[in-house]
Every structure is written in C-alpha cells, then in structure tokens.
N, C-alpha and C positions, 0 to 999 in steps of 0.2 A: 494523620499519616503524611508523608513528605511528598504528596503527588506532584506539585509544581516544581520543587528542587528535583525531583527525580527525571522529570521530563526535560527540563532545561540542561541538565548534566548529559543526558543521552544526546541531545542535540549537539553540545559542544563535541562529544566524542565522534559523533557522524563527521562534523566538518574538519576535525583535526585528521580523522582517518582518510578522509579525502583531499587533504591538503589545501582547504579552504580556510587557511589560517588568518585572514583578513576578517572574515566572517565569525570564526571561532572566538576571536579576541573580543568582539562584541558580545557573544554569549556568557564569556568568561566574565566580563563586566556585570551582566545581568545576575550571573549567580553570586558574585561579591556583593552587589547590591541588596540582593535578597538575603543574604546570610548576616550582613551588617545592620540591616534596617527594615528588612521584610518589604523592600520596595518591588513592585511589579511595572511601574510606569516606564522605565527604560526599556523594558523588554517590548511591551506593547508598542511603544514609539518606534521601536527598530522594524516592526512589520505593519505600521501604517502607512498611508500615502507619504512619499517622499522619505521614508524611513530607510535604514541601512540595506534593508532586504527587499525593497521594491521591485528590484529587477535582478534579483539573484536567481542564478540557476547553476547546477553543476557542471563541471568541466568533463566532457566526455572521455578527455584522455586519460582520467585518473581512473577509469574502470576496466577491469579485465575483459569485460564482456557488456553487451547490452542488457543481458539479463540482470546482471548486478547493478548496473545503472538503473534499471526501472525500479526495482526492490529499494534500492537506496532512496531514491527520490521520493517513492511512494512512502515509505517509512518516516522520513524527514518530514513530509507534508503531514502525516498522522501525528507525529510529535509537537510540530507548530499548531495544529487544530486543539490538540488536548491541551498544551500550555496556554495558549490563548484564552481558552474557556476557563481554566482555573484561575488565571489572572483575573477574569472578570468577576468570577465568585469571590475572590479574595478581595477585591475592590469593593464589592457589594457587601461584604461582611457575611457571606453564605458559607456553610460548611457542608462538605459531602463526603460520603462515604464510598466503599468500593462496590457496594451493591448499586448505588446510584449511576456510577460510572458503566457498570456492567449492562445496566438496562439501557442508557442512553447513548453510549458511545460504539456506533458501527453495527451495521446490520448486513447479513448475507445477501447478495445481489441476486435477483429472480430472473435477470435476462442475460444470455450470453450472445455475443456475434460470432459469426463465422464464414464461411464461403461455400457457395453452391455451384455446380456446374449447370448451366441451364439447358444442356444438350441432353445428359443423361440423368442428372438429378444427383450425382454424388456430391455429398457435404462433406465439409472438413473444417476442423478447428486448427489453428496454428497454437504454438506454446504461447504466443503473446495474448491470444484470445482466451486461452485457459488462465493466464496469469491475472489478466484484468478481470476476469469473473470472480476469481478468489481473492482480490486484493483487499477487500474491506475486511472480512473475517480474519484475514491473517495478520494484517496490521493492527485492528484494534485489539485481536486476541493478543499478540504479542506485548503491545503495550500495556494493556490491562495486567498481564502476568507479570510484568517486571515491576508496575506500580504496586502491586501486592506485596511483592519481595523488597520495595524501596531500593531497587537496584535494577537497571536496565542494560548493562555491561555486557552480559553474555548474549541476551536476546538481540542486542544492537549487531554484534558481530556476527550472529547467526543468521539474521535477516539480510544484512549486508553481503554475507557470502553464500546466501541461498541454501543454508543447511537447516534452517530453523524447523523443528519437527511438525509444526502446524502447516507451514507452507508445504512440506513434502507429503503430509497426509491429505490437505486439501486438494492438492494437484491430482493424487491418485484417485481421490474420490471423484473428482470432475471428469478424469478420463474413463471411469468406470461408468458414469452417467452417460457419457458421449458413446461408448461402446454399445450400451444397452439401446441406443436410440438410432444405432447404425450411421454414426458419424464418427469417421476417422480423425485421430489426431496426428498432426505433423511434428516432427522434432524440430522443424524449422520455427523462427519466431516471425516469418514473413509470411503473409496470406497466399493462398493457393493461386497461382495464375495459369497453371496448365492441369486439366482434369488428370488426376492420377488412374482414372479408369478407362475413359474413351479418349484421351489425349487433346480432347477440345480446349479452345481459349476463351469461350464464353462463360465467363465466371462473374457471378454477382455475389453482392454481399447478402447474408441471411440473418435474421435474429430468431433465438430460440428461447422458450420459457421453460424454466425449471417446473417439472410436474411435482404436484403436492402429493399425489397419490401413488405415483410409481418412480423408481429410480432412473427417470428419463429425462430429456429434453424434447419440447414439443416445438416444431418448427412454426414461426409465425408468418414467415413469407417464404417464399421460393426463390 
C-alpha cells in the first residue's frame, strides 16, 4: 500500500492550504523523487538537523482561530512522524501492513490537565485541555483511516477545519466523562483565572487520571 506517498502528499496539502509554499515546494520535490526513483533520503534530510524544516513553524495569521491552528499543527506533526518512520522502514527494506500501524501508532492519553479553585474546590477544563487530551487518538485515527483509503485529502480538510467526525466524537466523550466527575468544561480555550462558583482568584493547575472502571476522571492533585 502507498503509506509513505499518501503521508507526504497530505503534508504538501497542509502546507499549500496554509500558504507555506516555500516548504510545500520542498515536499513536492520529495514526492517527485519518490515517484521517479523511490528515494526517501531527500525527505529525511529536510527534517534532520540543519534541514529545511529545522525551524519551521506555521504562521498564526493564516488561521481563522487558535482552534484551527492547534489542530493543523498537531496533524502536520503526526504526518511528519508517520512519514519519517515509514521512510526508515523503506530504507531498511522492511514492509509493514495497516495492522502493524494500528497497533503501534498512537495511544489514548490517560491523564488530562485542568484548573482548580483552591478556595472552594471547583474544577474546570478549558477546551484546550480537552483538545490536548484527545489529540493522539484523533490524529492517529485520522491518519490511519486515510492510509487505509490511500487518500488523506478529505480527512486533512476535516481536521484542519475541526469537522472531522472522530474529533467531534472524542470531544463529546471527554465532556461526558468530565460531567460525570463534577468537572465543568469552559467554552474558552484559556484556563480558568476566576472561579466560576465563588469568584476566587486562587487558581491552581490540577491533573486527572482517566478511570478504567468508570466513565470518570480522578483528580491526582488539588
């Protein structure tokens, strides 16, 4: 299956869609070298020390919201990780199937961070907290789904626009687990600074562990 080619083509699309043409042109060359001679060295060179992508960051002005920027950045990072590993396997003459990728690429996070009022104990997750918690299953799931189809075009657009069905589903499941744990979820992407219950300003970070027995989170610290 065309795992490597599908991955780097999706990378070029992300870069084109965010107007990062300087970097997209490099990936286009990587695609051409792969199609003409099955070469992956130009790609790995670009992501090595002093390579073209060594200091690459997306320009925030190209995104309509912080939400879109976050998911695009995470998705691109996932594509890079996938393509680099595939390039390594190709160089070593190893072959892999989709079952291997499903087993080894991406695992659900067990811990989520949030905020707690040290005066009254009110706990809250921001949408950024929720998104960081679900990042791995969403990104790995989307990439694997596209690799199976040998086409990541639709999934790339959906993740960049935050409409991907698994993203929506994972968010709702995390919110439900939070509600079962008496932890509110703010629509804001910023952490709580003033307690929504008592108005206090004594706010600390708090980490929660996903319960394996119940659909809840368990606070690890207050």
